[in-house]
C-alpha positions as CSV (number, residue, x, y, z in Angstrom):
1,M,-47.9,2.0,-20.7
2,V,-45.9,4.8,-18.7
3,E,-47.5,3.8,-15.8
4,R,-46.3,-0.2,-16.4
5,A,-43.1,0.9,-17.3
6,G,-42.5,3.3,-14.0
7,I,-43.5,-0.1,-11.8
8,L,-40.2,-1.5,-13.4
9,I,-38.4,1.5,-13.1
10,V,-39.2,1.4,-9.4
11,L,-38.2,-1.7,-8.7
12,A,-34.7,-1.2,-10.7
13,F,-34.3,1.6,-8.4
14,L,-35.1,-0.2,-5.4
15,L,-32.6,-3.3,-6.6
16,S,-29.7,-0.7,-7.4
17,R,-29.5,-0.2,-3.6
18,L,-28.5,-3.6,-2.9
19,N,-24.9,-4.1,-2.7
20,L,-25.0,-7.3,-4.3
21,F,-26.8,-6.1,-7.5
22,R,-24.4,-3.1,-7.7
23,Q,-21.4,-5.4,-7.7
24,M,-23.0,-7.3,-10.5
25,V,-23.9,-4.4,-12.7
26,D,-20.0,-3.0,-11.7
27,Y,-18.4,-6.6,-13.3
28,T,-20.2,-9.8,-13.6
29,H,-17.6,-12.2,-12.5
30,N,-18.7,-16.0,-12.2
31,L,-21.6,-17.9,-13.3
32,R,-23.3,-17.7,-10.2
33,E,-23.7,-14.2,-10.6
34,K,-24.8,-14.6,-14.1
35,F,-27.3,-17.0,-12.8
36,L,-28.7,-14.3,-10.6
37,L,-28.9,-11.8,-13.0
38,I,-31.0,-14.3,-15.2
39,G,-33.1,-14.5,-12.1
40,I,-33.5,-11.0,-11.6
41,F,-34.2,-9.8,-14.9
42,G,-36.2,-12.7,-16.0
43,V,-38.6,-11.4,-13.0
44,F,-38.6,-8.2,-14.7
45,G,-39.9,-9.6,-17.7
46,I,-42.5,-11.8,-15.7
47,V,-44.1,-8.6,-13.8
48,S,-44.3,-7.0,-17.7
49,N,-46.3,-9.8,-18.6
50,Y,-48.5,-9.6,-16.0
51,T,-48.5,-5.8,-15.5
52,G,-49.3,-5.2,-19.3
53,I,-52.0,-3.7,-20.8
54,T,-55.0,-6.0,-22.7
55,I,-56.2,-5.3,-26.3
56,H,-59.3,-7.3,-27.2
57,E,-60.4,-6.5,-30.7
58,G,-58.9,-3.3,-30.7
59,V,-60.1,-2.3,-27.2
60,I,-57.7,-1.3,-24.6
61,S,-58.7,-2.9,-21.1
62,S,-57.7,-1.5,-17.8
63,Q,-57.2,-4.7,-16.3
64,A,-54.5,-4.3,-13.6
65,W,-52.9,-8.3,-13.7
66,Q,-53.2,-10.5,-16.4
67,V,-53.7,-14.1,-15.5
68,G,-55.3,-15.4,-18.8
69,L,-56.0,-13.8,-22.0
70,A,-59.0,-14.6,-24.5
71,E,-58.1,-16.2,-27.8
72,E,-58.6,-12.8,-29.4
73,S,-56.5,-10.7,-27.1
74,A,-53.0,-9.8,-27.1
75,I,-50.5,-7.6,-24.3
76,A,-48.9,-4.6,-24.7
77,N,-46.1,-4.5,-22.3
78,T,-42.4,-3.6,-21.5
79,R,-41.0,-7.2,-21.6
80,I,-38.6,-6.6,-24.1
81,M,-36.7,-3.9,-22.1
82,G,-35.5,-6.0,-19.2
83,V,-34.4,-8.6,-21.9
84,T,-32.4,-6.0,-23.8
85,I,-30.6,-4.5,-20.4
86,G,-30.4,-8.3,-19.3
87,G,-28.4,-9.1,-22.3
88,L,-26.5,-5.9,-22.9
89,L,-25.2,-6.1,-19.3
90,G,-24.7,-9.9,-18.7
91,G,-24.0,-11.2,-22.5
92,P,-25.0,-14.0,-24.0
93,L,-26.0,-16.4,-21.1
94,V,-27.8,-13.8,-19.6
95,G,-29.6,-12.5,-22.6
96,I,-30.9,-15.7,-23.6
97,G,-31.6,-17.1,-19.9
98,V,-34.0,-14.0,-19.8
99,G,-35.2,-14.0,-22.7
100,L,-36.3,-17.8,-22.5
101,I,-38.0,-16.8,-18.9
102,A,-39.9,-14.0,-20.2
103,G,-40.7,-15.4,-23.5
104,L,-42.0,-19.0,-22.4
105,H,-44.1,-17.3,-19.7
106,R,-45.5,-15.1,-22.1
107,M,-46.7,-18.3,-23.7
108,T,-48.2,-19.4,-21.0
109,L,-50.5,-16.1,-20.8
110,G,-52.4,-17.2,-24.1
111,G,-53.9,-14.5,-26.7
112,F,-53.4,-14.9,-30.6
113,T,-49.8,-12.9,-30.2
114,A,-48.7,-15.6,-27.7
115,I,-46.1,-17.5,-29.7
116,A,-44.7,-14.5,-31.7
117,C,-44.5,-12.2,-28.6
118,G,-42.5,-15.5,-26.7
119,I,-40.2,-16.0,-30.0
120,S,-39.6,-12.4,-30.4
121,T,-38.6,-12.5,-26.7
122,I,-36.5,-15.2,-26.8
123,L,-34.5,-13.4,-30.3
124,A,-34.0,-10.3,-28.8
125,G,-32.4,-12.1,-25.7
126,V,-30.2,-14.1,-27.9
127,I,-29.4,-10.7,-30.1
128,T,-28.8,-8.4,-27.0
129,G,-26.5,-11.3,-25.5
130,L,-24.2,-11.2,-28.5
131,V,-24.0,-7.1,-28.9
132,G,-23.2,-7.5,-24.8
133,K,-20.4,-9.9,-25.3
134,K,-18.7,-8.3,-28.1
135,Y,-19.3,-4.6,-26.9
136,N,-19.2,-4.0,-22.9
137,I,-22.0,-1.4,-21.9
138,R,-20.1,-0.5,-19.1
139,K,-17.6,1.2,-21.2
140,R,-18.2,1.5,-24.9
141,F,-21.9,2.1,-25.3
142,S,-23.4,5.5,-25.1
143,R,-26.9,5.9,-23.9
144,G,-28.0,6.7,-27.5
145,T,-26.6,3.4,-28.7
146,A,-28.6,1.1,-26.0
147,V,-31.6,3.3,-26.2
148,M,-31.0,2.6,-30.2
149,I,-30.5,-1.3,-29.6
150,G,-33.8,-1.1,-27.3
151,V,-35.7,0.5,-30.0
152,L,-34.8,-1.9,-32.5
153,M,-35.8,-5.1,-30.5
154,E,-39.4,-3.5,-30.1
155,I,-39.5,-3.1,-33.7
156,A,-38.2,-6.5,-34.4
157,Q,-41.0,-7.5,-32.2
158,M,-43.6,-6.1,-34.3
159,A,-42.2,-7.6,-37.4
160,V,-42.2,-10.9,-35.7
161,I,-45.8,-10.4,-34.8
162,L,-46.6,-9.5,-38.3
163,L,-45.0,-12.6,-39.5
164,V,-46.3,-14.8,-37.0
165,A,-49.3,-14.0,-35.3
166,R,-52.9,-15.1,-36.9
167,P,-55.3,-13.7,-38.5
168,Y,-53.2,-11.4,-40.0
169,D,-55.7,-8.4,-40.1
170,A,-55.9,-8.8,-36.3
171,A,-51.9,-8.8,-36.2
172,F,-51.8,-5.7,-38.5
173,G,-54.5,-3.7,-36.6
174,L,-52.7,-4.9,-33.2
175,V,-49.5,-3.7,-34.5
176,Q,-51.0,-0.2,-35.8
177,I,-52.3,0.3,-32.1
178,I,-49.3,-0.7,-29.8
179,A,-46.0,0.1,-32.2
180,G,-45.7,3.9,-31.5
181,P,-46.2,3.8,-27.6
182,M,-44.4,0.3,-27.2
183,I,-41.6,1.6,-29.2
184,I,-41.3,5.4,-27.4
185,I,-42.1,3.9,-23.8
186,N,-39.7,0.9,-24.3
187,G,-37.0,3.5,-25.3
188,L,-37.2,5.6,-22.7
189,G,-37.5,2.7,-20.3
190,T,-34.1,1.6,-21.7
191,L,-32.5,4.8,-21.2
192,V,-33.8,5.5,-17.6
193,F,-32.5,1.7,-16.9
194,I,-29.0,3.0,-18.8
195,L,-28.7,6.2,-16.7
196,L,-29.4,4.2,-13.7
197,I,-26.7,1.5,-14.5
198,Q,-24.2,4.8,-15.2
199,S,-25.3,6.2,-11.9
200,I,-24.4,2.8,-10.0
201,L,-21.1,2.9,-12.4
202,S,-20.1,6.3,-11.7
203,E,-20.8,5.8,-7.7
204,E,-18.7,2.2,-7.8
205,E,-15.7,4.5,-9.8
206,K,-15.8,7.5,-6.8
207,T,-15.9,5.2,-4.3
208,R,-12.8,3.2,-5.7
209,T,-11.4,6.5,-5.9
210,L,-11.7,7.3,-2.9
211,Q,-10.8,4.0,-1.4
212,T,-7.7,4.1,-3.4
213,H,-6.8,7.5,-2.1
214,K,-7.2,6.1,1.6
215,A,-5.2,3.1,0.9
216,L,-2.2,5.4,-0.4
217,Y,-2.7,8.0,2.3
218,I,-2.5,4.8,5.0
219,A,0.4,3.5,3.0
220,D,2.1,6.9,3.1
221,Q,1.6,7.2,6.7
222,T,2.7,4.1,7.7
223,M,5.8,3.6,5.4
224,P,8.1,5.3,8.0
225,F,7.2,2.8,10.2
226,F,7.4,-0.7,8.0
227,R,10.7,0.5,7.3
228,Q,11.8,-0.2,10.8
229,G,10.4,-3.9,10.2
230,L,8.1,-5.6,12.4
231,N,8.7,-4.2,16.0
232,R,6.6,-3.6,18.6
233,E,7.1,0.3,18.3
234,S,6.5,0.5,14.5
235,C,3.7,-2.0,14.9
236,K,2.0,0.2,17.4
237,K,2.3,3.6,15.1
238,V,1.0,1.6,12.1
239,A,-2.3,-0.1,14.0
240,E,-3.1,3.8,15.5
241,I,-3.1,4.8,11.7
242,M,-5.1,2.1,10.8
243,L,-7.4,2.7,13.5
244,K,-8.0,6.3,12.8
245,W,-8.5,5.9,9.2
246,T,-10.8,2.5,9.2
247,K,-14.1,1.2,10.4
248,A,-12.1,-1.5,12.3
249,E,-12.5,-0.8,16.4
250,A,-9.6,-2.9,17.2
251,V,-6.1,-3.4,15.0
252,A,-3.6,-5.8,15.7
253,I,-0.6,-6.6,14.1
254,T,1.4,-10.1,14.7
255,N,4.4,-12.0,13.3
256,G,5.1,-15.8,13.2
257,E,4.9,-16.1,16.9
258,K,3.5,-13.6,19.0
259,V,1.3,-10.3,18.8
260,L,3.3,-7.1,18.2
261,T,0.4,-4.7,19.2
262,H,-3.2,-4.9,19.8
263,V,-4.6,-1.1,19.5
264,G,-8.6,-0.5,20.5
265,V,-11.4,-2.5,21.6
266,A,-10.5,-5.8,24.0
267,E,-6.9,-4.5,24.8
268,D,-7.2,-6.3,28.2
269,H,-7.0,-9.5,27.1
270,H,-5.3,-9.1,23.5
271,I,-2.1,-7.9,24.8
272,A,1.0,-7.2,23.0
273,G,3.8,-9.5,23.4
274,A,1.8,-12.4,24.3
275,T,1.7,-15.4,22.2
276,L,-1.0,-15.7,19.4
277,S,-4.5,-16.9,21.2
278,T,-6.7,-17.1,18.1
279,E,-6.8,-20.0,15.8
280,L,-8.1,-17.8,12.9
281,T,-4.5,-16.2,13.1
282,R,-2.6,-19.2,13.4
283,R,-4.9,-20.4,10.1
284,V,-4.0,-17.3,8.1
285,L,0.0,-17.7,8.9
286,E,-0.3,-21.2,7.7
287,H,-2.3,-21.0,4.8
288,R,-1.2,-17.6,3.4
289,K,-4.6,-16.7,2.8
290,I,-6.9,-13.9,3.9
291,M,-9.7,-15.1,6.4
292,K,-12.5,-13.6,7.8
293,A,-14.9,-14.3,10.5
294,T,-18.5,-13.3,11.3
295,S,-18.9,-14.2,14.9
296,R,-17.1,-14.5,17.8
297,E,-16.8,-18.1,17.4
298,D,-14.8,-17.8,14.3
299,I,-12.7,-16.0,15.8
300,H,-11.6,-18.6,18.2
301,C,-10.8,-16.3,21.1
302,D,-10.2,-18.0,24.5
303,Y,-11.7,-15.1,26.3
304,E,-15.3,-15.6,27.1
305,N,-16.9,-12.1,27.4
306,C,-14.6,-10.7,24.2
307,P,-16.8,-8.4,22.8
308,L,-15.5,-8.8,19.1
309,Q,-17.7,-10.0,16.8
310,A,-15.9,-9.9,13.3
311,A,-12.7,-10.1,12.2
312,V,-10.6,-10.2,8.6
313,V,-7.1,-11.5,9.1
314,L,-4.7,-10.7,6.1
315,P,-1.4,-12.3,5.6
316,L,1.7,-9.8,5.6
317,N,4.0,-11.4,2.9
318,A,8.0,-10.7,2.3
319,H,9.9,-13.0,-0.6
320,H,7.2,-15.4,-0.5
321,Q,7.2,-16.0,3.4
322,T,3.9,-14.9,5.7
323,V,6.0,-13.0,8.2
324,G,3.3,-12.0,10.1
325,T,-0.4,-10.7,9.8
326,L,-2.3,-7.8,9.9
327,K,-5.9,-8.1,12.0
328,L,-9.2,-5.9,11.7
329,Y,-11.8,-6.4,14.5
330,Y,-15.1,-5.5,14.6
331,T,-18.0,-5.7,17.3
332,N,-20.7,-5.6,14.9
333,P,-20.4,-7.9,11.9
334,R,-22.2,-5.2,9.5
335,L,-19.3,-3.0,9.6
336,L,-17.2,-5.6,7.7
337,D,-18.9,-4.7,4.5
338,P,-17.4,-5.4,1.3
339,L,-15.9,-1.9,0.6
340,E,-14.0,-2.3,4.0
341,Q,-12.7,-5.9,3.2
342,E,-11.4,-4.2,0.0
343,L,-9.7,-1.8,1.7
344,A,-8.0,-4.0,4.3
345,E,-6.5,-6.5,1.2
346,G,-5.3,-3.5,-0.6
347,L,-3.3,-2.3,2.3
348,S,-2.5,-6.0,3.0
349,K,-0.4,-5.8,-0.3
350,L,1.0,-2.2,0.1
351,F,2.3,-3.3,3.5
352,S,3.8,-6.6,2.5
353,T,5.7,-4.3,-0.2
354,Q,7.0,-2.1,2.1
355,L,8.0,-4.8,4.4
356,E,10.1,-6.3,1.2
357,L,11.4,-3.0,0.1
358,A,12.5,-2.4,4.0
359,E,14.1,-5.5,4.1
360,A,15.9,-5.3,0.8
361,E,17.0,-1.6,1.8
362,L,18.4,-2.8,5.2
363,Q,20.1,-5.6,3.2
364,G,21.5,-3.2,1.1
365,K,22.5,-0.8,3.7
366,L,24.4,-3.8,5.7
367,L,26.1,-4.8,2.7
368,K,27.7,-1.5,1.8
369,D,28.4,-0.9,5.7
370,A,29.9,-3.9,5.7
371,E,31.8,-3.1,2.4
372,I,33.0,0.4,4.0
373,K,33.6,-1.3,7.7
374,A,35.9,-3.7,5.9
375,L,37.7,-0.6,4.1
376,Q,38.0,1.3,7.5
377,A,39.0,-1.6,9.8
378,Q,42.0,-2.4,7.8
379,I,44.8,-0.3,9.7
380,H,47.1,1.4,8.1
381,P,50.4,-0.6,8.0
382,H,52.5,2.6,8.2
383,F,50.6,3.9,11.1
384,L,51.0,0.1,13.1
385,F,54.5,0.4,12.1
386,N,54.9,3.8,13.1
387,A,53.0,3.2,16.7
388,I,55.2,0.1,17.7
389,N,58.7,1.9,16.9
390,T,57.6,5.1,18.6
391,I,56.4,2.5,21.8
392,S,59.8,0.8,21.3
393,A,61.6,3.7,21.8
394,L,60.0,4.9,24.9
395,I,60.3,1.4,26.8
396,R,63.7,2.6,27.3
397,T,63.5,6.1,28.0
398,D,60.2,6.2,29.5
399,T,58.3,3.0,30.4
400,D,55.6,4.7,31.9
401,Q,54.7,6.9,28.7
402,A,55.1,3.4,26.5
403,R,52.6,1.5,29.0
404,K,50.1,4.1,28.2
405,L,50.5,4.0,24.6
406,L,50.4,0.5,24.6
407,L,46.9,0.8,26.4
408,K,46.1,3.6,23.6
409,L,46.8,1.4,21.0
410,S,44.4,-1.7,22.4
411,T,41.9,0.7,22.4
412,F,42.4,1.7,19.0
413,F,42.3,-1.6,17.8
414,R,39.2,-2.3,20.1
415,S,37.6,0.4,18.5
416,N,38.1,-0.6,15.0
417,L,37.0,-4.2,15.5
418,Q,33.7,-2.8,17.6
419,G,33.1,-0.6,14.4
420,A,33.5,-3.4,12.3
421,R,30.7,-5.5,14.2
422,Q,28.3,-2.8,14.5
423,I,26.2,0.0,12.5
424,L,25.8,2.7,15.4
425,I,28.0,3.4,18.5
426,P,27.5,5.9,21.3
427,L,29.5,8.9,20.7
428,E,31.4,8.5,23.3
429,K,32.7,5.4,21.9
430,E,34.0,7.1,19.0
431,L,35.7,10.1,20.8
432,E,37.6,7.2,22.8
433,H,38.8,5.9,19.0
434,V,39.8,9.7,18.1
435,E,41.6,10.3,21.4
436,A,43.6,7.0,21.3
437,Y,44.5,7.7,17.9
438,L,45.8,11.5,18.4
439,S,47.5,10.2,21.6
440,I,49.9,7.9,19.5
441,E,50.2,10.4,16.9
442,Q,51.2,13.1,19.4
443,A,54.0,10.7,21.0
444,R,55.6,10.6,17.8
445,F,55.2,14.4,17.3
446,P,55.0,16.3,20.6
447,S,53.3,19.6,21.0
448,K,52.2,19.5,17.3
449,Y,48.6,18.6,17.3
450,V,46.1,19.5,20.2
451,L,42.5,18.0,20.3
452,N,39.9,20.1,22.2
453,L,36.5,18.2,22.9
454,E,33.4,20.3,23.8
455,I,30.9,18.0,24.0
456,E,27.3,18.4,25.9
457,P,27.4,15.9,28.7
458,E,24.0,14.0,27.7
459,L,25.1,13.5,24.1
460,K,27.4,11.2,25.1
461,K,25.3,8.4,25.0
462,V,24.2,9.5,21.4
463,L,24.3,6.8,18.8
464,I,26.5,8.0,15.4
465,P,27.9,5.7,12.7
466,P,31.5,4.5,13.4
467,F,34.7,5.3,11.8
468,T,33.1,9.0,11.2
469,L,35.2,11.4,13.5
470,Q,38.6,9.3,13.5
471,P,39.0,9.6,9.7
472,L,38.2,13.4,10.3
473,V,41.0,14.0,12.6
474,E,43.5,11.7,10.7
475,N,42.6,13.6,7.6
476,A,43.7,17.1,9.5
477,I,46.7,15.6,10.6
478,K,47.7,14.4,7.2
479,H,46.3,17.1,4.8
480,A,45.3,20.2,7.0
481,F,48.4,20.4,8.8
482,S,51.0,19.3,6.3
483,K,54.1,21.6,5.6
484,P,55.2,24.3,4.0
485,D,51.4,25.5,3.5
486,F,50.9,25.3,7.3
487,L,53.4,26.1,10.0
488,G,52.5,26.2,13.8
489,E,50.6,24.2,16.4
490,G,47.3,21.9,14.6
491,I,44.4,22.6,16.6
492,V,41.0,20.0,16.0
493,T,38.2,21.1,18.1
494,I,35.3,18.4,18.1
495,H,31.8,20.3,18.8
496,A,28.6,18.2,19.7
497,F,25.8,20.4,20.7
498,S,21.9,19.4,20.3
499,E,19.5,21.3,18.7
500,G,15.7,20.2,18.8
501,D,15.4,16.5,18.3
502,R,19.0,16.5,16.5
503,M,22.5,16.2,17.5
504,N,25.1,18.4,15.6
505,V,28.6,17.1,15.7
506,V,31.4,19.7,14.1
507,T,34.9,19.2,13.7
508,E,37.0,22.0,13.3
509,D,40.7,22.4,12.3
510,N,42.8,25.6,11.7
511,G,44.8,24.2,8.9
512,R,45.4,25.1,5.5
513,G,41.9,24.9,3.8
514,I,40.8,23.4,0.6
515,H,40.0,25.0,-2.8
516,S,36.9,25.4,-3.9
517,E,37.0,23.2,-7.1
518,L,38.4,20.1,-4.6
519,L,35.6,20.8,-1.9
520,M,32.8,20.5,-4.6
521,K,34.1,17.0,-5.4
522,L,35.2,15.8,-1.9
523,G,32.4,13.4,0.1
524,Q,30.6,13.2,-3.6
525,E,33.2,10.9,-5.0
526,T,36.5,9.8,-4.8
527,V,39.5,12.0,-6.3
528,E,43.2,11.5,-7.6
529,S,45.7,13.5,-6.1
530,K,49.1,13.3,-4.6
531,E,47.8,13.7,-1.1
532,G,45.2,11.0,-1.1
533,T,42.0,9.9,-2.6
534,G,39.1,11.4,-0.4
535,T,37.8,7.7,0.1
536,A,37.3,8.6,3.8
537,L,35.1,11.4,3.3
538,W,33.2,9.7,0.6
539,N,32.9,6.8,3.0
540,I,31.4,8.7,5.8
541,K,29.1,10.8,3.4
542,K,27.6,7.7,2.0
543,R,27.2,6.1,5.0
544,M,25.2,8.8,6.6
545,D,22.8,9.3,3.1
546,E,22.4,5.4,3.8
547,I,21.5,5.2,7.2
548,Y,19.4,8.5,7.8
549,G,18.5,9.5,4.3
550,Q,18.7,13.0,4.7
551,P,21.0,15.3,2.4
552,D,22.3,17.8,5.1
553,A,23.5,15.0,7.5
554,F,27.0,15.7,6.2
555,R,28.1,19.3,5.3
556,M,31.7,20.6,4.5
557,E,33.0,24.0,4.7
558,S,36.7,25.3,4.1
559,R,38.5,28.0,2.8
560,P,42.2,28.4,1.7
561,G,44.2,29.6,4.6
562,Q,41.2,29.1,7.3
563,G,40.8,25.6,8.1
564,T,38.1,23.0,7.4
565,K,34.8,22.4,9.1
566,V,32.8,19.4,8.6
567,S,29.5,19.3,10.4
568,I,27.4,15.9,11.1
569,T,23.6,15.7,11.9
570,V,22.2,12.8,13.5
571,P,18.4,12.5,15.5
572,V,19.1,12.1,19.0
573,N,16.3,9.2,19.5
574,Q,17.1,7.3,16.7
575,L,13.9,4.9,15.3
576,Q,16.3,3.7,12.1
577,W,17.0,0.0,11.4
578,G,20.6,0.9,13.1
579,D,19.0,0.6,16.3
580,T,17.5,-2.7,16.1
581,Y,20.6,-4.4,14.9
582,A,23.3,-2.2,16.9
583,E,22.7,-4.4,19.9
584,S,22.9,-7.9,18.0
585,Y,26.2,-6.6,16.5
586,G,27.6,-5.5,19.6
587,R,26.5,-9.2,21.6
588,G,28.2,-11.0,18.3
């Protein structure tokens, strides 16, 4: 009996190495898989019948393969073990199916217990199937409980033999011989089978955990790039990360019209910037479904010697629209296994979510930025009135100076309009805005204000948010140099210098400074005071936070009587949304 049970255990172990069986053990999804389980465990029952031990009038036979039995003979086997496991694993349909196959086959072999064994086998399939439906063996069953059910089914078989098999004396003598060994062996076999199933489940859980960890790691690595949207630079970085952390031998990302990047094998004819060349990609964009190819013909690449033999193409969705595709290519179809496909599907969903969040983030930035720009673009009526009055007075006394001020005023207007259209502008443009403003103020109050610029030449083209420096200079003139706390010449210094891959712009004045209580609030919120609300500082800091997402991008330092210093830090080479849209806003 141990030997016969060992045969089934070996078969079960070999079966457990097959991915299809492992998937069915992990979770039985559909009718097709249930019928596969019926077939698998039905074969186990048939093998158990054929390899059983013949008992003829109390004498044990050593015959290895049972084909037909004499009327006085019976079989001791491990049939109930396979039926029990099948029912517990697959539920009523599997239990009944396996019970019928194993039971009816047992009846065909003959012997005086044929009918009794057939009935008990079918009954075991029904009972274990119902138990398997109510209690999920994958989660709630302990090993001991499963073994106990196997033992009870074997005891039930002994009872059915006593009730149905005739002559009764022969049936009773048979039960005396086989009951103990069959109950013990079937119980132990069930235990080994359950341990094997739990091992499969444990391995699958570990694999799924690793896959989840890998997917989240890849998503974390790619998030900064997907936040930039679907463009060639960001997609290339994402594809390089995917190529490193998956089995794919080439990774491509497209939008709805062209290939944005292709990294890996076949780069010679799958070229970034080219229009979509594979029919498979067009079908995914059209139907918004994951599609895979397992041959070069399925990929539909026009290049005759393309080495790519398999692919999985996944849609990238944002706001219920397919905005692009993620394509993983393989030169060997076997590399595209279920785990790899599952990983790709998970990443596709994560990437789609990232694109949606990036778009929402962009829209939020644009909305907030538009609101702020609308406020900043409104020229203070008093400033405009004073500028016109100053120019009007100079027309009579100094026409050249009046002409220069008109040009400065036009520069000031142009800077306001430009800032209202763009998210980021070159530093030199913002400095023009500052100089235009200060020139008009200096014309009104000669020798009262001085502007010092200390700018590293190579930094003049670095992009910064508009309306960043001009409001700081305006604040200094209105508040830092106001009487009676400040007497003398007001000096504003703007110093721009590089520090690694960042540019620091420091705006400093020698004014009256700010008390610590007020300094803590400025930039964090608007304030109520006779001198102003702090809206300009709040707007600048809020925009810096929205665009760069760094807490130290805007800093203020001040002490009463020692002036105020505001530091702004921006990346020299910016890879933010602003870069993508600055050009289009500029053209608009």
